[in-house]
TORGUKOL-253962 format. One line per field, with one value per residue: residue number from 1; residue in three letters; x negated, y negated, z of N, C-alpha, C in turn. Coordinates in steps of 0.02 Angstrom, whole numbers. Atoms other than C-alpha are relative to their C-alpha. Example, Ala and Ser with C-alpha at 12.3 -4.5 7.8 and 13.67 -1.06 7.14 Angstrom:
residues 2
seq (1; 2)
type (ala; ser)
n_xx (-45; 42)
n_yy (59; 59)
n_zz (0; -3)
ca_xx (-615; -684)
ca_yy (225; 53)
ca_zz (390; 357)
c_xx (-45; 39)
c_yy (-60; -55)
c_zz (0; 37)
end
This chain:
residues 334
seq (1; 2; 3; 4; 5; 6; 7; 8; 9; 10; 11; 12; 13; 14; 15; 16; 17; 18; 19; 20; 21; 22; 23; 24; 25; 26; 27; 28; 29; 30; 31; 32; 33; 34; 35; 36; 37; 38; 39; 40; 41; 42; 43; 44; 45; 46; 47; 48; 49; 50; 51; 52; 53; 54; 55; 56; 57; 58; 59; 60; 61; 62; 63; 64; 65; 66; 67; 68; 69; 70; 71; 72; 73; 74; 75; 76; 77; 78; 79; 80; 81; 82; 83; 84; 85; 86; 87; 88; 89; 90; 91; 92; 93; 94; 95; 96; 97; 98; 99; 100; 101; 102; 103; 104; 105; 106; 107; 108; 109; 110; 111; 112; 113; 114; 115; 116; 117; 118; 119; 120; 121; 122; 123; 124; 125; 126; 127; 128; 129; 130; 131; 132; 133; 134; 135; 136; 137; 138; 139; 140; 141; 142; 143; 144; 145; 146; 147; 148; 149; 150; 151; 152; 153; 154; 155; 156; 157; 158; 159; 160; 161; 162; 163; 164; 165; 166; 167; 168; 169; 170; 171; 172; 173; 174; 175; 176; 177; 178; 179; 180; 181; 182; 183; 184; 185; 186; 187; 188; 189; 190; 191; 192; 193; 194; 195; 196; 197; 198; 199; 200; 201; 202; 203; 204; 205; 206; 207; 208; 209; 210; 211; 212; 213; 214; 215; 216; 217; 218; 219; 220; 221; 222; 223; 224; 225; 226; 227; 228; 229; 230; 231; 232; 233; 234; 235; 236; 237; 238; 239; 240; 241; 242; 243; 244; 245; 246; 247; 248; 249; 250; 251; 252; 253; 254; 255; 256; 257; 258; 259; 260; 261; 262; 263; 264; 265; 266; 267; 268; 269; 270; 271; 272; 273; 274; 275; 276; 277; 278; 279; 280; 281; 282; 283; 284; 285; 286; 287; 288; 289; 290; 291; 292; 293; 294; 295; 296; 297; 298; 299; 300; 301; 302; 303; 304; 305; 306; 307; 308; 309; 310; 311; 312; 313; 314; 315; 316; 317; 318; 319; 320; 321; 322; 323; 324; 325; 326; 327; 328; 329; 330; 331; 332; 333; 334)
type (met; lys; thr; cys; ser; ile; leu; thr; leu; ala; ile; thr; ala; ala; leu; ala; ala; gly; pro; ala; asp; ala; gln; phe; gln; asp; arg; thr; leu; arg; leu; gly; ala; ala; thr; pro; lys; asp; his; pro; met; met; gln; gly; val; val; thr; met; thr; gln; cys; ala; pro; ala; lys; ser; gly; gly; arg; leu; lys; ile; gln; gly; phe; ser; asp; gly; val; leu; gly; asn; asp; ala; gln; met; val; ala; ala; ala; arg; thr; gly; thr; leu; asp; met; val; asn; ser; ser; ser; ser; pro; leu; ala; ser; val; val; pro; ala; leu; gly; val; phe; asp; leu; pro; phe; leu; phe; asn; asn; thr; lys; glu; ala; asp; ala; leu; phe; asp; gly; lys; val; gly; asp; trp; phe; ser; ala; lys; met; gln; pro; ala; gly; leu; val; asn; leu; thr; trp; trp; glu; asn; gly; phe; arg; his; thr; thr; asn; ser; lys; arg; pro; ile; thr; lys; leu; asp; asp; phe; ser; gly; val; lys; leu; arg; val; met; gln; asn; lys; val; tyr; ile; asp; ser; phe; asn; ala; leu; gly; ala; asn; ala; val; pro; met; ala; phe; thr; glu; val; tyr; ser; ala; leu; glu; thr; lys; thr; val; asp; gly; gln; glu; asn; pro; tyr; ala; asn; ile; gln; asn; met; lys; phe; tyr; glu; val; gln; lys; tyr; leu; ser; leu; thr; lys; his; ser; tyr; ser; thr; asn; met; leu; leu; val; ser; lys; lys; val; trp; asp; ser; leu; ser; pro; gln; glu; gln; ala; val; leu; gln; glu; cys; ala; val; gln; ser; arg; asp; ala; val; arg; lys; ala; ser; arg; glu; lys; glu; asp; ala; ser; leu; ala; phe; leu; lys; ala; gln; gly; met; val; val; asn; glu; ile; ala; gly; pro; glu; met; ala; arg; ile; arg; glu; lys; thr; lys; pro; ile; tyr; glu; asn; ala; ser; lys; ser; ile; gly; pro; glu; ala; met; gly; gln; val; leu; asp; glu; leu; lys; arg; ile; arg; gly; gln)
n_xx (-60; -51; -57; -61; -17; -69; -2; 60; -15; -28; 55; 44; -34; -6; 65; 18; -48; 20; 35; -15; -37; -72; -30; -4; -35; 27; -38; 38; -31; 19; 20; 0; 36; -7; 67; 34; 41; 66; -7; 26; -50; -9; 43; -44; -42; 44; 15; -58; -9; 53; 0; -58; 9; 59; -18; -59; 12; -23; -73; -29; 34; -25; 11; 2; -20; 25; -22; -72; -39; -61; -37; 38; -2; -69; -36; 25; -22; -71; -4; 23; -51; -53; 28; 13; 73; 27; 47; 14; 45; -31; 16; -49; -40; -68; -34; -30; -72; -27; 17; 20; 58; 62; 14; 52; 66; 5; 11; 63; 60; -11; 63; 62; 47; -24; 8; -62; -54; 10; -15; -72; -38; 19; -16; -69; -45; -13; -46; -66; -32; -13; -61; -57; -16; -41; -72; -12; 7; 69; 50; 63; 56; 58; 4; 53; 21; 4; 48; -22; -31; 22; -47; 23; -48; 27; -7; 54; 25; -32; 53; -32; -72; -41; 7; -54; -61; -26; 24; -47; 44; -32; 12; -37; -71; 3; -20; 55; 43; -36; -2; 68; 26; -42; 21; 62; -17; -6; -67; 10; -45; 7; 3; 33; 70; 9; -23; 38; 44; -41; -24; 57; 17; -52; -6; -60; 29; 68; 50; -20; 47; 15; 70; 45; -6; -61; 12; 43; -29; -58; 27; -28; 52; -12; -53; 9; 66; 24; -7; 14; 9; -44; 1; -60; -35; 29; -53; 2; -45; -21; -5; -65; -32; -73; -16; -36; 52; 39; -39; -3; 66; 16; 47; 68; 4; 2; 66; 48; -11; 24; 74; 26; -15; 55; 56; -15; 8; 71; 25; -25; 37; 69; 0; -22; 51; 59; -14; -21; 51; 8; -58; 7; 52; -30; -47; 42; 31; -53; -12; -43; 30; -13; 16; -20; -35; 37; -31; -54; -58; -29; -36; -64; -42; -23; -47; -62; -37; -17; -72; -24; -2; -61; -58; -2; -14; -71; -12; 47; -18; 51; 40; 52; 47; 39; 45; 58; 37; 32; 55; 55; 33; 41; 57; 46; 25; -27)
n_yy (-38; 48; 7; -28; 40; 24; 68; 37; 64; 46; 20; 45; 65; 31; 25; 57; 53; 63; 2; -60; 15; 11; -63; -45; 19; -30; -61; -57; -63; -56; -60; -56; -61; -52; -25; 33; 59; -16; -41; 35; 40; 65; 49; 34; 49; 55; 39; 41; 53; 50; 26; 42; 69; 30; 19; 43; 58; -14; 6; -67; -43; -68; -28; -73; -41; -68; -51; -14; 39; 24; -59; -45; 21; 1; 55; 64; 7; 18; 70; 41; 0; 47; 66; 16; -4; 30; -43; -63; -49; -65; -56; -7; -60; 15; 41; -43; -4; 62; -3; -70; -9; 1; -68; -30; 7; -49; -66; -28; -6; 42; 35; -35; 46; 68; 35; -12; 38; 71; 13; -4; 51; 67; 6; 9; -44; 34; 54; -30; -18; 62; 30; -38; 19; 61; -15; -26; 55; 5; 18; -31; 43; -40; -68; -13; -70; -33; -54; -69; -28; -67; -33; -20; -35; -23; -73; -37; 33; -22; -18; -34; 15; -33; 33; 49; -35; 10; 61; 57; 54; 64; 32; 62; -8; 2; -67; -35; -26; -54; -58; -24; -40; -60; -47; -31; -44; 37; 26; 72; 38; 71; 40; 65; 0; 25; -51; -62; -18; -29; -65; -46; -9; -42; -61; 0; -24; -27; 36; 56; 11; 71; 16; 2; 61; -6; -51; 32; 59; -21; -45; -67; -48; -17; -51; -45; -31; -22; 46; -36; 49; -21; 53; -18; 58; 66; 42; 70; 45; 58; 63; 21; 61; 1; 38; 61; 47; 15; 46; 65; 31; 36; -38; 6; -44; -68; -11; -10; -66; -50; 4; -26; -71; -34; 0; -47; -67; -16; -6; -63; -54; 1; -22; -70; -46; 4; -31; -70; -45; 14; -28; -73; -15; 14; -54; -58; 14; -6; -71; -32; -52; 21; -51; 7; -58; -28; 13; -45; 12; 65; -12; -31; 52; 44; -38; -7; 64; 21; 8; 63; 49; -9; 15; 71; 41; 16; 60; 53; 24; -18; 57; 12; -57; 7; 57; -16; -58; 19; 46; -38; -36; 50; 19; -57; -13; -64)
n_zz (15; 20; -43; 29; 58; -5; -28; 19; 34; -49; -45; 37; 6; -66; -22; 41; -12; -31; -64; -39; -61; 15; 22; -57; -61; -61; -16; -23; 19; -43; 37; -46; 18; -52; -16; -56; 17; 27; 60; 59; 35; -34; 35; 48; -37; -19; 61; 17; -49; 10; 68; 17; -21; 33; 68; 0; -42; -68; -5; 5; -49; -8; -66; 5; -57; 8; -48; 5; -49; 33; 23; 45; 70; 26; -33; 26; 70; -2; -21; 56; 53; -20; -9; -70; -6; 61; 35; -33; 31; -10; 43; 54; -10; -24; 49; 52; -12; 27; 72; 8; 44; -39; -23; 41; -32; -53; 28; -26; 42; 60; 15; -18; -33; -7; 64; 37; -32; 15; 71; 12; -36; 23; 71; 22; -37; -63; 14; 15; -64; -37; 27; -26; -68; -6; -8; -68; -47; -23; 50; -17; 18; 18; -28; -48; -4; -65; 9; 9; -60; -21; -46; -67; -41; -64; -3; 32; 61; 62; 46; 57; 8; -51; -65; -8; -20; -68; -33; 0; 23; 12; 64; 9; 14; 73; 24; 33; -52; -34; 45; 13; -55; -6; 53; -23; -56; -63; -18; 5; -44; 16; -61; 7; -19; -68; -47; 11; -56; -53; 23; -4; -71; -32; 40; 41; 63; -9; 37; 41; 55; 6; 14; -58; -39; -41; -51; -50; -33; -40; -51; 7; -22; -70; -5; 57; -2; 65; 57; 62; 52; 55; 51; 39; 27; -7; -30; 18; -35; 39; -36; 25; -24; 10; 60; -22; -21; 61; 42; -33; 4; 62; 42; -26; -58; 27; 31; -54; -29; 46; 2; -64; -1; 36; -47; -54; 29; 3; -69; -28; 32; -25; -70; -2; 26; -43; -65; 6; -27; -71; -35; -3; -50; -66; -17; -18; -66; -51; -11; 49; 41; 69; 50; 69; 25; 57; 65; 19; -43; 19; 63; -19; -30; 54; 42; -38; 0; 69; 11; -28; 54; 39; -42; -18; 58; 2; -41; 19; 68; 50; 22; -50; 4; 61; -7; -42; 25; 63; -14; -30; 55; 37; -43; -2; 67; 24)
ca_xx (-5220; -5067; -4919; -4741; -4693; -4510; -4551; -4708; -4631; -4532; -4687; -4793; -4663; -4640; -4824; -4837; -4692; -4700; -4770; -4782; -4716; -4551; -4524; -4529; -4411; -4466; -4414; -4473; -4435; -4433; -4524; -4489; -4596; -4579; -4767; -4879; -4986; -5148; -5079; -5162; -4996; -4990; -5134; -5002; -4891; -5038; -5083; -4906; -4900; -5064; -5042; -4867; -4901; -5072; -4990; -4841; -4923; -4868; -4683; -4645; -4687; -4668; -4650; -4701; -4625; -4705; -4667; -4486; -4430; -4303; -4246; -4302; -4323; -4142; -4075; -4188; -4147; -3961; -3989; -4087; -3950; -3825; -3945; -3961; -4145; -4253; -4387; -4430; -4572; -4491; -4544; -4462; -4392; -4247; -4208; -4165; -3995; -3969; -4055; -4057; -4188; -4318; -4303; -4424; -4569; -4529; -4551; -4684; -4858; -4811; -4977; -5151; -5243; -5225; -5288; -5136; -5021; -5098; -5085; -4903; -4841; -4937; -4873; -4710; -4639; -4661; -4572; -4430; -4398; -4413; -4275; -4162; -4167; -4079; -3905; -3926; -3955; -4144; -4293; -4451; -4605; -4736; -4784; -4884; -4973; -4949; -5060; -5051; -4947; -5002; -4917; -4939; -4858; -4879; -4854; -4991; -5104; -5023; -5148; -5025; -4847; -4778; -4840; -4701; -4572; -4467; -4559; -4438; -4513; -4459; -4443; -4384; -4198; -4208; -4133; -4289; -4396; -4264; -4246; -4434; -4477; -4327; -4386; -4554; -4465; -4471; -4317; -4316; -4243; -4211; -4251; -4297; -4483; -4464; -4388; -4522; -4643; -4505; -4438; -4612; -4644; -4479; -4502; -4342; -4449; -4611; -4696; -4689; -4775; -4860; -5019; -5171; -5144; -4967; -5023; -5158; -5061; -4906; -5018; -4941; -5107; -5052; -4907; -4971; -5115; -5127; -5156; -5145; -5205; -5057; -5068; -4890; -4835; -4902; -4804; -4768; -4687; -4593; -4606; -4426; -4337; -4150; -4077; -3962; -4116; -4214; -4075; -4079; -4264; -4331; -4430; -4588; -4550; -4515; -4678; -4776; -4697; -4737; -4917; -4943; -4864; -5000; -5132; -5044; -5038; -5225; -5256; -5149; -5235; -5407; -5365; -5278; -5419; -5556; -5469; -5426; -5591; -5604; -5428; -5462; -5622; -5527; -5392; -5525; -5609; -5442; -5441; -5328; -5368; -5384; -5376; -5374; -5272; -5361; -5328; -5225; -5112; -5091; -5040; -4907; -4844; -4836; -4747; -4617; -4572; -4554; -4365; -4349; -4387; -4242; -4121; -4170; -4150; -3962; -3967; -4121; -4064; -4153; -4208; -4303; -4380; -4433; -4507; -4621; -4668; -4703; -4809; -4910; -4944; -5004; -5115; -5190; -5220; -5110)
ca_yy (-7515; -7591; -7658; -7595; -7650; -7672; -7832; -7888; -8022; -8096; -8098; -8182; -8317; -8345; -8364; -8490; -8593; -8762; -8812; -8662; -8747; -8787; -8605; -8529; -8536; -8506; -8327; -8169; -7998; -7846; -7692; -7528; -7371; -7205; -7176; -7215; -7372; -7281; -7183; -7224; -7284; -7421; -7500; -7537; -7621; -7723; -7775; -7835; -7934; -8021; -8043; -8119; -8271; -8297; -8309; -8413; -8550; -8464; -8475; -8294; -8181; -7994; -7916; -7733; -7602; -7431; -7269; -7260; -7398; -7454; -7274; -7125; -7134; -7092; -7218; -7358; -7322; -7331; -7498; -7566; -7515; -7619; -7764; -7752; -7705; -7801; -7673; -7492; -7372; -7203; -7034; -7000; -6836; -6902; -7021; -6873; -6870; -7048; -7030; -6843; -6866; -6898; -6716; -6676; -6737; -6606; -6461; -6342; -6350; -6491; -6588; -6513; -6668; -6852; -6909; -6829; -6911; -7084; -7072; -7022; -7144; -7293; -7264; -7262; -7115; -7206; -7355; -7243; -7179; -7353; -7413; -7276; -7358; -7522; -7448; -7368; -7538; -7528; -7602; -7497; -7609; -7471; -7293; -7255; -7093; -6974; -6839; -6653; -6554; -6399; -6278; -6258; -6140; -6065; -5881; -5826; -5888; -5882; -5789; -5702; -5718; -5596; -5705; -5831; -5700; -5748; -5910; -6048; -6194; -6374; -6456; -6625; -6652; -6606; -6461; -6422; -6403; -6297; -6183; -6171; -6109; -5996; -5918; -5883; -5791; -5926; -5991; -6173; -6295; -6473; -6605; -6790; -6824; -6915; -6758; -6633; -6641; -6606; -6462; -6384; -6409; -6325; -6186; -6238; -6211; -6115; -6229; -6372; -6436; -6605; -6690; -6689; -6869; -6834; -6679; -6782; -6941; -6852; -6740; -6581; -6496; -6500; -6382; -6289; -6165; -6116; -6230; -6144; -6242; -6211; -6378; -6341; -6519; -6694; -6816; -6986; -7133; -7281; -7462; -7520; -7686; -7700; -7755; -7876; -7956; -7948; -8039; -8179; -8213; -8338; -8271; -8335; -8243; -8084; -8105; -8120; -7963; -7866; -7928; -7888; -7717; -7670; -7720; -7617; -7465; -7472; -7496; -7345; -7232; -7285; -7259; -7093; -7017; -7080; -7006; -6835; -6747; -6833; -6779; -6598; -6600; -6677; -6543; -6407; -6491; -6489; -6300; -6272; -6113; -6166; -6046; -6054; -5932; -5817; -5844; -5686; -5721; -5903; -5842; -5732; -5880; -5992; -5856; -5837; -6022; -6029; -5999; -6158; -6260; -6186; -6195; -6373; -6435; -6431; -6563; -6657; -6669; -6614; -6790; -6816; -6642; -6673; -6844; -6774; -6606; -6678; -6818; -6697; -6593; -6752; -6800; -6626; -6629; -6478)
ca_zz (5477; 5397; 5493; 5466; 5291; 5337; 5429; 5339; 5227; 5371; 5482; 5349; 5321; 5507; 5542; 5401; 5467; 5556; 5727; 5840; 5998; 5911; 5865; 6040; 6188; 6366; 6394; 6480; 6407; 6519; 6452; 6540; 6541; 6633; 6641; 6792; 6798; 6756; 6608; 6439; 6368; 6499; 6402; 6272; 6401; 6465; 6288; 6256; 6418; 6374; 6187; 6180; 6289; 6207; 6035; 6088; 6188; 6349; 6307; 6260; 6407; 6434; 6605; 6612; 6726; 6753; 6847; 6787; 6906; 6775; 6742; 6640; 6452; 6413; 6539; 6477; 6295; 6337; 6425; 6277; 6156; 6256; 6274; 6464; 6445; 6322; 6278; 6314; 6279; 6252; 6189; 6021; 6089; 6196; 6053; 5941; 6025; 5961; 5791; 5749; 5612; 5748; 5799; 5658; 5766; 5897; 5778; 5846; 5772; 5651; 5662; 5663; 5725; 5766; 5594; 5514; 5640; 5616; 5427; 5435; 5567; 5497; 5321; 5225; 5322; 5487; 5409; 5348; 5524; 5600; 5484; 5555; 5726; 5689; 5660; 5832; 5911; 5924; 5830; 5827; 5831; 5821; 5866; 6022; 6063; 6207; 6133; 6104; 6227; 6323; 6441; 6629; 6752; 6925; 6880; 6759; 6619; 6448; 6341; 6225; 6162; 6290; 6434; 6400; 6445; 6596; 6635; 6685; 6590; 6602; 6432; 6372; 6349; 6166; 6068; 5966; 6122; 6207; 6056; 6027; 6201; 6211; 6047; 6131; 6272; 6405; 6496; 6440; 6567; 6502; 6631; 6644; 6660; 6826; 6905; 6852; 7000; 7126; 7021; 7011; 7196; 7246; 7117; 7030; 6875; 6855; 6732; 6610; 6452; 6430; 6370; 6485; 6539; 6599; 6693; 6780; 6814; 6878; 6987; 6918; 6960; 7142; 7104; 6950; 6939; 6755; 6605; 6436; 6285; 6170; 6076; 6020; 5987; 5958; 6066; 5992; 6081; 6011; 6067; 6052; 6066; 6093; 5927; 6020; 6096; 5931; 5838; 5968; 5937; 5811; 5662; 5745; 5907; 5809; 5715; 5877; 5948; 5790; 5784; 5968; 5942; 5816; 5943; 6076; 5961; 5935; 6122; 6167; 6040; 6098; 6282; 6250; 6150; 6264; 6416; 6344; 6383; 6551; 6599; 6555; 6657; 6803; 6796; 6799; 6948; 7040; 7026; 6876; 6780; 6599; 6453; 6265; 6161; 6038; 5854; 5821; 5971; 5921; 5748; 5829; 5930; 5777; 5677; 5815; 5803; 5613; 5616; 5719; 5562; 5466; 5612; 5657; 5479; 5502; 5640; 5581; 5400; 5241; 5196; 5358; 5347; 5168; 5207; 5342; 5268; 5095; 5168; 5273; 5117; 5030; 5178; 5180; 4994; 4963)
c_xx (57; 56; 61; 24; 70; 2; -56; 15; 27; -55; -45; 31; 4; -65; -23; 45; -30; -33; 22; 44; 75; 35; 11; 41; -37; 42; -48; 39; -24; -13; -7; -37; 7; -68; -32; -46; -66; 3; -26; 53; 13; -49; 39; 44; -42; -16; 58; 8; -53; 5; 57; -8; -59; 18; 60; -8; 27; 75; 35; -40; 33; -19; 5; 20; -21; 37; 76; 42; 64; 42; -45; 9; 71; 40; -22; 20; 73; 8; -23; 52; 58; -25; -13; -73; -30; -41; -12; -52; 29; -31; 54; 48; 70; 40; 32; 75; 36; -9; -25; -61; -65; -18; -54; -68; -8; -11; -68; -54; 6; -66; -59; -48; 28; -7; 62; 56; -7; 20; 75; 38; -16; 19; 75; 49; 16; 49; 71; 37; 15; 65; 63; 23; 49; 75; 17; -10; -70; -45; -66; -58; -61; 4; -60; -14; 0; -44; 30; 21; -25; 46; -33; 54; -34; 0; -62; -27; 37; -56; 27; 74; 41; -3; 53; 62; 18; -24; 52; -40; 40; -21; 38; 72; 12; 10; -58; -47; 32; -2; -69; -24; 44; -19; -64; 12; 4; 73; -7; 52; -9; 6; -35; -71; -11; 20; -45; -41; 40; 24; -56; -17; 49; 10; 67; -18; -70; -53; 30; -51; -8; -72; -41; 13; 61; -10; -43; 37; 61; -19; 33; -50; 9; 49; -1; -71; -29; 15; -22; 3; 39; 2; 61; 35; -41; 55; -10; 52; 16; 4; 61; 23; 75; 16; 38; -50; -40; 35; 6; -66; -9; -46; -71; -10; -3; -69; -53; 7; -27; -77; -31; 11; -55; -61; 11; -7; -73; -30; 21; -40; -71; -3; 17; -56; -64; 11; 11; -51; -9; 58; -5; -53; 26; 45; -37; -30; 51; 20; 47; -40; 19; -20; 22; 35; -35; 40; 57; 64; 33; 39; 67; 48; 28; 54; 68; 42; 21; 75; 28; 6; 66; 62; 6; 18; 73; 16; -45; 18; -56; -43; -58; -53; -45; -50; -64; -42; -36; -59; -59; -37; -45; -62; -52; -28; 25; 41)
c_yy (-49; -3; 30; -43; -28; -73; -45; -68; -51; -26; -51; -69; -36; -30; -61; -60; -55; 7; 55; -15; -6; 65; 49; -30; 30; 60; 55; 63; 55; 62; 58; 60; 50; 23; -38; -56; 18; 48; -39; -42; -67; -52; -37; -52; -60; -44; -45; -58; -55; -35; -50; -72; -34; -26; -46; -63; 9; 1; 68; 47; 68; 24; 76; 34; 72; 48; 12; -41; -28; 59; 46; -23; -8; -58; -67; -11; -21; -74; -46; -3; -48; -71; -19; 11; -23; 49; 64; 38; 68; 52; 5; 58; -13; -40; 42; 9; -62; -2; 71; 12; 2; 68; 34; -2; 46; 70; 28; 4; -40; -33; 43; -43; -71; -40; 8; -42; -74; -16; 1; -58; -70; -13; -5; 45; -29; -57; 26; 17; -62; -32; 36; -25; -58; 14; 28; -53; -11; -19; 31; -44; 40; 68; 5; 75; 25; 62; 68; 31; 72; 26; 17; 41; 26; 76; 37; -41; 28; 11; 35; -15; 28; -35; -55; 31; -13; -62; -55; -63; -63; -26; -66; 15; -6; 71; 39; 30; 59; 63; 30; 45; 60; 53; 36; 48; -34; -18; -76; -37; -74; -42; -66; 3; -18; 53; 62; 20; 35; 70; 53; 17; 47; 66; 6; 22; 24; -43; -57; -7; -75; -9; -3; -60; 3; 49; -30; -54; 17; 50; 70; 53; 19; 58; 49; 28; 10; -52; 38; -48; 20; -51; 7; -60; -63; -47; -73; -40; -60; -61; -36; -66; 8; -43; -64; -53; -23; -53; -70; -37; -38; 44; -2; 45; 74; 17; 13; 69; 54; 1; 29; 76; 40; 4; 52; 72; 22; 10; 67; 59; 5; 28; 74; 47; -2; 39; 75; 48; -9; 29; 75; 20; -11; 57; 64; -9; 6; 72; 33; 50; -14; 55; -21; 65; 24; -8; 46; -10; -66; 7; 32; -51; -47; 35; 5; -64; -22; -7; -66; -53; 5; -17; -74; -44; -20; -64; -57; -30; 15; -58; -14; 56; -8; -57; 20; 56; -15; -47; 36; 41; -48; -18; 55; 18; 65; -10)
c_zz (-15; 51; -35; -56; 2; 20; -27; -31; 49; 47; -34; -6; 67; 23; -39; 13; 43; 68; 47; 61; -12; -15; 58; 56; 59; 18; 22; -17; 45; -43; 50; -27; 57; 25; 59; -24; -33; -59; -61; -36; 34; -27; -53; 33; 19; -60; -19; 48; -7; -67; -13; 25; -35; -69; -4; 42; 70; 7; -3; 45; 0; 69; -4; 64; -13; 46; 0; 48; -31; -27; -41; -72; -26; 29; -27; -72; -2; 19; -56; -56; 16; 9; 72; 19; -66; -42; 39; -40; 15; -45; -54; 14; 28; -50; -56; 11; -27; -75; -14; -44; 38; 28; -40; 35; 60; -26; 22; -53; -66; -22; 22; 39; -1; -66; -43; 28; -15; -71; -12; 33; -24; -72; -13; 38; 69; -9; -11; 65; 42; -23; 25; 68; 5; 3; 69; 53; 26; -58; 22; -25; -23; 34; 47; 4; 72; -4; -10; 66; 11; 55; 66; 34; 63; 6; -28; -59; -61; -51; -63; 0; 57; 68; 11; 31; 73; 36; -7; -13; -12; -68; -2; -19; -76; -26; -31; 51; 36; -43; -11; 57; 16; -51; 21; 59; 67; 12; 3; 41; -16; 63; -13; 28; 73; 53; 2; 61; 54; -19; 2; 72; 34; -36; -36; -71; 14; -33; -41; -57; -11; -22; 65; 45; 45; 57; 56; 38; 43; 54; -2; 22; 73; 8; -59; 1; -70; -54; -63; -59; -63; -57; -47; -30; 11; 22; -19; 40; -44; 45; -28; 31; -11; -61; 18; 21; -61; -42; 31; -3; -65; -42; 27; 62; -22; -29; 53; 30; -46; -3; 63; 3; -35; 45; 55; -24; 0; 70; 31; -30; 26; 71; 5; -21; 41; 64; -5; 31; 75; 40; 6; 51; 71; 22; 19; 69; 56; 12; -49; -41; -72; -49; -70; -21; -63; -65; -19; 42; -16; -65; 14; 29; -53; -43; 35; -3; -70; -12; 28; -54; -39; 41; 15; -59; -5; 40; -20; -67; -49; -23; 48; -2; -61; 4; 36; -30; -66; 12; 31; -53; -39; 40; 0; -68; -29; -64)
end
């Protein structure tokens, strides 16, 4: 798979430059993540911590932090923008408040499968969105995967549109998610990821929506009974470097980070997809009641969310919407 074309020429030139030892300073970059240590995305963090020193003669090191010890996504992104945190792995959803165009990836039922997502993010459209990050003080190295999202709650299985009615559902701090679930009849409650378990346990909210791995690793199965396979959104994450930090690096150091980022992307996708079936089986074994939604009811749910596209286009912007929707049509051969 190709690397991000925005940086390709600079990377090629840097890797061809003089003696490697002269191009690197002894430095350690901190990389923060909100996910637990055994989450598939942490394979990306591990890859970065191993790859960077290997390619820099041990001089460029990365120290990974998991479990939100450096803050939630929004807090770490804010720190990276000011340069007080070097790197962060964040869901694209909270970043939509910083770069509104990213809200397009929260639109319900946007992707049908991971092949579509890979083709879009690894191509020119992924590059276009990455370029949007630098004016916001961030450099996107690559796109990681958190997988398709499903809905859990403690009240009842969601087998039809009407079952969303009255369910207090935690969603990410993102307008598109809030509007989407409110449109379905739920009471959407925006909340930081690190606060969700406690809110479910105390019945502050009835349910939440996340990929299988998050449901497993955050032990939501302890406080949730029903898992409904809504597959309403594909969750992508961004591996970001503070632009202030990025600009302080040599071209060779930048090249190493970009090269390692591609390796980390592939490691995350492999781990995520290998674990998906195992995570679902685990959740069933823990006593969660899992249900699919029949085709006609899923069609009703999708139809109910269609107005979200038109409403969201005002904040997302027509160019971003066109980039993604046109590329998906091309990928699908439409």
